[in-house]
C-alpha positions in Angstrom: 4.0 -53.0 -19.4 8.0 -51.4 -18.9 5.9 -49.8 -22.5 2.8 -48.7 -20.4 5.6 -47.5 -17.1 7.6 -45.2 -19.7 4.5 -43.8 -20.9 3.5 -43.2 -17.5 7.0 -41.4 -16.6 7.3 -39.1 -19.7 4.1 -37.9 -19.4 4.8 -37.2 -15.2 8.0 -35.3 -16.3 6.4 -33.1 -18.5 3.8 -32.3 -16.6 6.8 -30.9 -14.1 8.3 -29.1 -17.1 5.1 -27.8 -17.5 4.4 -26.8 -13.4 8.4 -25.3 -13.6 7.7 -22.9 -16.6 4.4 -21.9 -15.2 5.4 -20.8 -11.7 8.5 -19.1 -13.7 7.1 -17.0 -16.1 6.3 -13.3 -15.5 2.6 -13.6 -16.7 -0.1 -14.7 -14.3 -3.5 -14.3 -14.8 -3.9 -12.5 -10.8 -1.6 -10.1 -11.8 -3.3 -9.2 -15.4 -5.9 -8.6 -13.2 -4.9 -6.1 -11.5 -3.0 -4.1 -14.2 -6.5 -4.4 -15.6 -8.7 -2.4 -12.6 -4.9 -0.5 -12.8 -5.1 0.8 -16.3 -9.2 1.2 -15.3 -8.8 3.5 -12.4 -6.4 6.1 -14.7 -9.1 6.0 -17.4 -12.0 6.7 -14.8 -9.5 10.0 -13.4 -7.9 10.9 -16.9 -9.8 14.7 -16.7 -8.8 14.8 -12.9 -4.4 13.4 -13.9 -4.8 15.6 -16.9 -5.6 18.9 -15.1 -3.4 18.5 -11.5 -0.6 18.3 -14.0 -0.4 21.0 -15.7 1.3 23.3 -13.2 3.6 22.6 -9.8 2.6 23.1 -6.6 2.5 26.9 -4.4 2.9 27.4 -0.6 -0.8 29.0 -1.4 -1.8 25.5 -2.8 -1.7 24.2 1.1 -3.1 27.8 3.3 -5.7 26.2 4.1 -4.3 22.8 5.6 -2.5 23.4 9.4 0.4 24.9 9.7 2.4 21.6 10.9 1.5 19.6 7.1 2.0 23.2 5.2 5.7 23.1 6.7 6.0 19.3 6.2 5.4 19.9 2.2 7.8 22.9 2.1 10.9 20.9 4.1 10.7 18.4 2.2 10.6 19.5 -1.3 7.0 19.8 -2.2 6.5 23.4 -3.1 7.5 24.3 -6.6 7.6 20.2 -7.3 5.0 19.4 -10.5 1.4 17.9 -9.1 1.6 14.2 -9.4 -2.4 12.8 -8.5 -0.7 9.0 -8.1 1.5 8.0 -6.2 3.1 4.6 -7.0 5.8 3.4 -4.7 7.3 -0.6 -4.9 9.3 -2.4 -2.6 11.3 -5.4 -2.5 12.3 -8.2 -0.5 10.5 -6.9 2.1 10.1 -8.9 5.0 6.0 -10.2 5.8 4.9 -12.0 8.2 1.2 -13.9 7.9 0.6 -13.8 11.3 2.5 -13.8 14.4 4.9 -17.2 15.1 4.8 -18.2 11.4 6.5 -18.1 8.4 7.9 -15.1 6.7 8.5 -15.0 3.1 10.4 -12.4 1.7 7.3 -10.5 -1.1 8.2 -8.2 -3.9 5.3 -5.0 -3.3 3.4 -2.9 -5.3 0.8 0.0 -4.4 -1.1 2.8 -6.1 -3.1 5.2 -4.9 -5.2 8.0 -6.5 -5.6 12.1 -5.2 -8.9 12.2 -7.2 -10.5 9.9 -4.7 -9.8 7.8 -2.0 -8.5 4.2 -4.7 -6.3 1.8 -3.8 -4.3 -1.1 -5.5 -2.1 -2.5 -4.1 -0.3 -6.5 -5.6 2.0 -8.6 -3.8 4.6 -10.7 -5.6 6.7 -14.2 -3.4 6.8 -17.8 -3.5 5.7 -20.2 -0.3 7.6 -23.6 -0.7 8.9 -22.6 -3.7 5.3 -22.3 -4.9 3.9 -19.1 -6.6 1.9 -17.1 -4.2 0.1 -13.3 -5.1 -1.8 -11.3 -3.5 -4.5 -8.4 -4.0 -5.2 -5.6 -1.5 -8.0 -3.2 -3.0 -10.0 -0.1 -1.7 -12.3 0.4 -4.4 -15.7 2.9 -4.8 -16.2 2.9 -1.1 -15.4 -1.6 -0.8 -12.0 -2.8 -0.2 -10.7 -6.6 0.4 -7.7 -8.4 0.6 -7.2 -11.4 -1.8 -4.9 -14.5 -2.4 -3.9 -17.2 -4.6 -1.2 -19.6 -4.7 0.6 -21.2 -7.7 -0.9 -18.4 -10.1 -4.7 -20.1 -9.9 -6.1 -21.6 -6.7 -7.8 -19.1 -4.9 -6.9 -19.3 -0.9 -8.7 -16.4 0.6 -11.6 -13.0 -0.7 -11.6 -11.3 2.4 -14.5 -8.7 1.5 -16.6 -6.7 4.6 -16.8 -4.1 6.7 -14.1 -4.2 8.7 -11.8 -4.6 5.6 -13.3 -1.1 3.8 -12.1 0.0 6.9 -9.0 -0.8 7.0 -8.6 -0.6 3.6 -9.7 3.2 3.8 -7.6 3.9 6.9 -4.4 1.8 5.0 -5.5 5.2 2.3 -5.1 8.4 4.4 -1.8 6.8 6.5 0.0 6.5 2.7 -1.7 10.0 0.7 0.9 12.2 3.2 3.5 11.7 0.2 0.9 12.4 -2.5 -0.3 15.9 -1.9 -2.7 16.7 -4.0 -4.8 14.2 -2.2 -4.6 16.4 1.0 -6.3 18.8 -0.6 -9.6 17.1 -1.6 -12.2 17.4 0.1 -13.0 13.6 1.4 -10.5 14.0 4.1 -9.8 17.3 6.6 -7.4 17.8 9.5 -6.8 19.7 12.9 -3.8 20.2 14.2 -3.3 19.1 18.2 -0.1 20.3 18.7 2.8 21.0 17.7 4.3 17.8 16.6 0.3 15.9 16.1 -2.2 16.5 13.2 -5.4 14.2 13.5 -6.8 13.8 9.5 -10.5 12.2 9.6 -11.5 10.9 5.8 -15.3 10.7 4.7 -16.4 8.4 1.4 -19.4 7.2 0.6 -20.6 6.6 4.6 -17.7 5.5 5.5 -15.3 7.7 8.1 -12.2 7.1 9.3 -9.4 8.7 11.3 -5.7 8.6 12.9 -3.1 10.8 14.1 0.1 11.9 12.1 3.1 12.3 13.7 5.9 14.8 13.2 9.5 14.8 13.9 11.5 18.7 15.1 12.7 17.9 12.0 9.7 17.7 10.3 9.5 14.8 9.3 6.1 12.7 9.0 7.4 9.5 11.2 4.6 7.7 12.1 1.0 7.2 11.4 -1.2 6.5 14.3 -5.1 4.4 14.7 -7.0 3.0 16.9 -9.8 2.0 13.7 -7.9 -0.9 12.0 -9.5 -3.9 13.5 -7.4 -7.4 13.1 -9.2 -10.5 12.0 -8.2 -13.5 14.6 -7.7 -17.5 13.7 -11.3 -17.6 14.9 -12.8 -15.2 12.6 -13.0 -12.6 15.6 -12.7 -8.7 14.8 -10.4 -7.3 17.3 -9.2 -3.3 17.4 -5.6 -2.8 18.3 -3.5 0.2 17.3 -1.7 0.1 14.3 0.9 2.2 13.4 2.7 3.3 9.4 5.9 3.5 10.7 8.4 5.6 8.2 11.9 5.9 8.6 15.7 6.8 7.0 14.0 10.0 5.2 16.8 10.9 2.4 16.5 13.4 -0.6 15.7 11.5 -3.9 16.4 12.7 -7.5 14.1 15.1 -8.4 14.0 16.8 -4.7 11.6 15.7 -2.5 13.0 14.4 0.8 11.2 10.6 1.7 11.4 7.9 3.7 12.9 5.1 2.7 12.4 2.3 5.2 8.3 1.6 6.0 7.0 -0.5 8.8 3.4 -1.8 9.6 2.9 -2.6 13.4 0.5 -3.9 15.5 0.8 -2.5 19.0 0.0 -5.2 20.7 0.0 -4.6 25.0 3.1 -6.7 25.6 4.8 -6.8 22.7 4.8 -5.0 19.2 3.7 -7.3 16.0 5.7 -5.6 13.0 4.2 -7.9 10.0 5.1 -5.2 7.2 8.8 -4.4 6.8 10.3 -2.8 3.2 13.0 -0.7 1.9 11.4 1.6 -0.4 13.2 0.7 -3.6 11.9 3.8 -6.1 8.4 6.3 -5.5 6.8 7.6 -8.7 9.7 5.8 -11.2 12.7 8.0 -9.4 14.8 5.1 -7.6 15.3 5.3 -3.5 18.3 6.9 -2.7 
């Protein structure tokens, strides 16, 4: 009997060691899928990437855009910079809220936006009570979704519907102000409303979305607002709450481009603002944030 107990304890100990090892190694099937999808999108856009990377931006490239966006691009240093067709942004230890009055785990967040088509991939890496939690946000081929797994293997959610499609498209629209190549594509158009606001509209594979870029007196885009990003409540119902992507603390990066170093995603409830993503940008296109 004592021998059986000893064997059982050894088995339990071995399982614990294996679990701890699995939790702490960098590899995960979920992350591997993200990397495979990313490589696939890079291959699909290879010819576009190769063509757009041959030159640098000139003022003439942006003549068709509203004057306010042209001034923003010039003031932030994009004129004369190499043309790029992919935007890669990294965040470390972001304050991320899973919902109102719910825990706020720290997450690492990696996102990639493409210019040749509205494509966005984003990966979340975190821990909940010491257990790895990973999430995957995507908009590909006109479809958006969000997946989450616990302990690198156990599915928590897999949301795909029309509301997710539109939410993902709106998020892409908010971010391409930092990817000038995307501003030049046929799937987006702009209308300057006044000296501080530009309305942006996007249409792709029958899906439409719009929002407004807001600029300060220094011609920095300080937030993007929209009423077209639905929020799913705990009972599964969809409510259109005003949403903002806020950009703060613009600084000059080592590549000569002035960009924000702080990004917040905010639901604008009638009685309060709910900031569910509050992070400092650690790098953009491989360039470390100042």
